[in-house]
N, C-alpha and C positions, 0 to 999 in steps of 0.2 A: 855846241847845240844847247839851247835852253829848253828845259822841261816846262810844259804848259800846266798851270795850277788848276786843279779840278774845282768846279763850282760848289762842290760839297766839301770844301775845306774846313778847317777848325773854326773860322769865324762864323760861317753859315750854320755849322752844326750847333754852335752855342745859341744862335737865334732860334733855331727850331726847338731846342730844349726849353728855352725860355717861354716860347709860345705854348708848348705842351704843358709846362708847369702852370701857366696862367689859366689854361683851359681846365686843368685838374682843380685849381683853386675855385674857379667859377662853379664847376659841377659840385664840388664839396659844399660850397656856400649854399647852393640851391637845395642840396639834401638837408643841410642843417636848418635852413629856413622852413622847409616842408615839415621836418620833424618838430620844430618849434611850434608851427601852426597846428599840427596834429595834437601836440601836447596841450596847447592852450585850449583847443576844442574839447579835449578830454576833461580838462580842469573845469571848464564852464559847464559841461554836461554834468559832472559830478556835483558842482556847486548848485546847479539848478535842481538836480534830483534831491539833494540834501534839503534845500529850501522848500521844495514841494512836499517832501516827507514831513518836515516840521509843520508846515501849514495844515496838512491833513490831520496830523496828530492834534494840533490845536483845535481844529474844527470838531474832531471826534471827542476831544475833552469837553468842548462846549455842549455837545449832545448829552454826554454823561452827567454834566452838572445840571442841565435842564431836567433830565429824567429824575435826578435826585430831588430837585425842587418840586416836581409834580407828585412824587411819592410823599414828600413832606406835606404837600397841600391837602392830601387826603388822609393824613395820619392824625387822629384825634389828639394824640399826646403832643405832637409838635404844635398843633393848633392851639392847645391849651396854653403852651408857653408863649405863643405869639398873641394871645388874647389880652393885649395891653393897649394903651393909647398909642397911636401911631408914632407920635413924636418921641416916645420912650424907646422905640426900637431903632437900632442903628440902620442906616440905609442898606448896608450889605447883608443884613439879616431879615429884611422885610420879605414878605411873601411875593413871589414873582407873579406878575399879571400875565394873563394868557390872551392878550389882545393884539399881539404882534409887535409890541414895543421892543426896542433894542436894549439888551443887557450886555455890557462889555466886560470881558474877563482879561486881565493883563497877563502876559507871558514874557519871558526874557527875550524871545525872538520877535515879539509883536503883540497883537491883540486879537481876541476872538469876540465876534459880535454874534449874539444868540437871540433869536426871536421865537416865541412860543405862541401858537394859535390854538385855541380851543375849537374843536369841530362844531360845537353848539353855536358858535358865532357865525356860522355859514349856512347856506341853503343847500338842502339835499337835492342833488341833480337827478336822483332817481324818483323823486316824489314831486318836485316843483310842477306847478300847473302851467298850462299854456299862457294865460294872461300874465302871470308873474314873470315867466321866462321871457316873454315878448317884451315886457317892460324893461327887464334888466339888459337884454341884448340891445334894445334901443338906447339905453343910457350909455352903452359902451361905444356908441357912434355909428351903428348900422341903422339904416332906414330902408323903408320900402321892401323891394324884392330881396335885397341882400339880407335884411333882418329876417324875413319870412323863411328864406332858405335855411338859415342856421337854426331857427326855432323848430321848424317842421322836421328837419333832419335829425335834430337831437331827440325829439319825441318819437320819430320813427325808429331810431337806433335802439331805444329802450323798449319799444312796444313789440309784443309778439305778432306773428303773422307776416304775410307778404304784401299786404296792401299799404301803400304809402300816401301821405298827404299831398296836396297840390304841389307844394314846393319842397317836399321831402325826398327821401331816397331810401331804397331797399337794395336787395341783392343785384337787381338789374343794373343799377348805377355803379355799385362798387365793383362788380365783376367786369365792367367795361373799362376800368382804369388800367393804366400801363402795368401796374403791379396790383393785380386784383386780390380782393379778400371779401369775406362775407359780412353782411350786416349782423350786428350782435343780436338784435331782436330780444333783448333782455337787459336787466340792470347792469350798469357800468360797474366794473370791479376795481377801477381806479379812476381818479379824475383825469389822469393823462390820456385815458382812452378817448376823451373828447377830440384829440388831435386826429383821430381816424374818421370823424364825422364830417360829412360834406359841409363845406362852408366855413369850418372852424380852422382858421389859419394860425400859424405860430404867433403872429402879432396879436390876434384876438385872444388867444389862450394865455400868452405870457404877459400881455399888456405893455408891449413896447411903446414908448412915448410917441405921440403924434400931435398934430395941431389942427386937424381938419374940423374939430368941433369948438375950437376957440379955447382961450386960456381959462383954466379952472374946471374944464370938463374932465370926465373920467378918462377919456382917450388921451388928453394932454398930460394927465397925471400918471399915465402908465398902469392903469388898473386893467387886469385881465380876468378871464374866467376862473383861473386857478385861485385867485384871491377871494372869490365869492362863493364857490361851490365846493361841496364835499359829498362823499358817499356815506359818511358816518354820522351826520347830523340827523336830528329827529324829523325835520320836514321843512316847510316854508318859513316857519317862525324862527327868529334868531334871538339869541340871548343878548340883551342890551348890555350886560356886564362883561361880555367877552368879544362882542363884535368889533372887528378892526375898523380903522378909518375907511378903507375901501367899501366895506359892507354897509357902514352907516351912510356913506355918500351915495352908493349906487342902488343897493337893495331897498333901503328905507327912504332914499331921496332927500337926505338931510343936508343942508348947506354946509360947506366946509368949516366955517367958523363955529356953527352950532355943534357940529360933530366933534370938533376939537374941545369944546366946552364940556361935552358929555364925557370924553376920555379923561379930561382933567378932574372932573367932579367925582368920578368913581375910583380915583386913586386912593382916597381915604377909606372908602367902603363901597360895596356894591349897592345898587338901587334896590329897594325892597318891593316897591310897587309903583304904579303910575303916579300916585300923589307924591311920593318921595322924589321921583324923577322930575316932575314939574316944579317942585319946590326948590330943588337944587339947580335945575336948568330951566328957568322960566321962559327963556327965549324959544323953547321948543313948543310952547303952548299952541301957536297957530297951526302946527303940523301934527299934533297928537292924534287928531281924529283919523287921519289917513294912514298912520303907522301903527295905531294901537293893536290892530289885528295881526300884525306881523312880529310883535315883540313879546318875549317872555322875560321874566325877572329872576327865575330860579330854575335852572336846568342842570342836572348832573350828567357828566359824560366821563367816559374812560379813555376817550381818544383825543390825542393832541398831535399837531404837526410841529416839528422842531426844525428850524433852519439855522445852521451854524456856519459862520464864515471866518476862517483864519486869515489875518492880514499881517503883512510885514509892517515894521514901524514906519517905513516911508510910504506904505499903502501902494507900492508899485507891483505887488503880487497878491492875489487872493485865491483861496481854495475853499469851496463851500460844499457842504453835504446837507441832505434833508432826510428826515425820517418821520414816519407816522408811528406813534407809540401808544400802546394800550396799557394804562395803569391798572393792574389787577393784583390784589393781595394774594390771590390763589396761585399765581405764578411763583416759581421758585425764587426769582430775584425781585418779585413785586411788580414786574412789568413784562411786556412782550413787544418786540419790534414787529410791526405789521408790514411796513414798507421801508426800504432803504434806497435812496438815490445818491449814488456816489459822487456825482458832480452836478452842481447847480451854479447858475450865473451869480 
């Protein structure tokens, strides 16, 4: 009698073991791949965090350098040393201009770009008159009812009382919003407060570029309310020696080429008076009558805006900070930080 061989004999057992081994290898391979992916993610996170920290440190260093320059700017001893012919002073030792031009500071990890704006080169949003405000908003590309809504709402925001202008807004409007809040009915405490005002969009405030007004317009050049207004300036008049290109273009209505000539001419020294301005920038003569009432030639301020951006060498990553600083010899360190914005575009 022959014995029947079981289907689970030695050969089949070896096949089952082989299949099990292959499955174990597949599972282990998946675990290894998942672990490798997780480790790569952790490495990238750590790398990005390191780069972000370095860029922030660079931007913060740029702010500190700017503050030092502003302190030097108001120090008579430093000014006495700098009181030479401009060509005798090395470029890296020249006094920093406060009209928003870029100063670049090199670092091992990249470069820091710093811009300093004197608040006297802007218009005070808490004092600006209706006609001037209407003109500026119109220059930014708004017309008709859209312009009137912004102008009336800004004036209503800062004016006391509950009555509003025809196109303005008070508590009844702001309380009807999805996320209600009260109208300030008082002076703005920061320029960013404008973003709460009816009609003031982020595009209008930040000046994101558009083309609805054509090439060369304030809108197409990305000029916004934040570039033109301040709460620390003296009034409607702007200092011609520190007004930035956007202010010269929009507030004073000066063509771009003439505004650029003004900025270039004042690099050697500031303008002393109207005669000095016209002598050095003669192409401004046809416009002087309409801007003379809006311009001052010597105004002292303690308040400055500093924008500092750290960039990698490839410029593929940027981290920016902004501060408003008051230079005051009575302060312990000679200055006081009035506002700090930890992240800017």
